[in-house]
C-alpha positions in Angstrom: 102.8 61.8 117.1 100.7 58.6 117.1 98.6 57.1 119.8 99.6 53.6 118.7 100.8 51.7 121.8 104.3 50.4 121.6 104.6 46.7 122.4 107.0 45.5 125.1 109.1 43.6 122.4 110.0 47.0 120.8 111.0 48.4 124.1 113.1 45.4 124.9 114.9 45.5 121.5 115.8 49.2 122.1 117.1 48.3 125.7 119.2 45.4 124.3 120.7 47.8 121.8 121.4 50.4 124.6 123.0 47.7 126.8 125.3 46.7 123.9 126.3 50.3 123.2 127.0 51.0 126.9 129.0 47.8 127.1 131.0 48.7 124.0 131.6 52.2 125.4 133.4 50.6 128.4 135.4 48.2 126.2 136.5 50.5 123.4 138.0 54.0 123.4 136.3 55.0 120.2 132.8 54.6 121.5 130.9 57.3 123.4 128.3 56.1 126.0 124.7 57.0 125.4 123.1 59.4 127.8 119.5 59.3 129.0 118.5 61.9 126.4 119.9 59.8 123.6 118.3 56.6 125.0 114.9 58.4 125.2 115.4 59.6 121.6 116.0 56.0 120.5 112.8 54.9 122.2 110.9 57.7 120.5 112.4 56.7 117.1 111.5 53.0 117.6 107.9 54.0 118.6 107.6 56.2 115.6 108.8 53.5 113.3 106.5 51.0 114.9 103.5 53.4 114.6 104.3 53.9 110.8 104.3 50.2 110.2 101.1 49.7 112.3 99.3 52.4 110.4 100.5 51.0 107.1 99.3 47.6 108.0 95.9 49.0 109.0 95.6 50.7 105.6 96.5 47.5 103.8 94.0 45.5 105.7 91.3 48.1 105.0 92.1 47.8 101.3 91.9 44.0 101.5 88.5 44.2 103.1 87.2 46.7 100.5 88.3 44.3 97.7 86.5 41.4 99.4 83.4 43.5 99.5 83.8 44.6 95.9 84.2 41.0 94.7 81.1 40.0 96.7 79.2 42.8 95.1 80.4 41.9 91.6 79.3 38.3 92.1 75.7 39.2 92.9 73.4 38.9 89.9 72.3 42.2 88.5 68.6 43.1 88.9 66.5 43.8 85.9 64.2 46.8 85.6 61.1 44.7 86.4 62.5 43.4 89.7 61.7 45.4 92.8 64.6 46.5 95.0 
């Protein structure tokens, strides 16, 4: 489980989905209403998906920064033996 906080937008998207499902369960015979356990599970799923994306984005940004540093290092003129560090 990740400690990445879940933004309100993610919570709202899940709640909108839940409201639609509950509304459809009233309108249609072939739809079962979600219970609180199912709703909680949807929130956990959304949080886990968000955390995976957040962590992937963090890794990508770290790699970008490493490449920037590498390019900066590669552009520095090389020192000769006679030059002091």
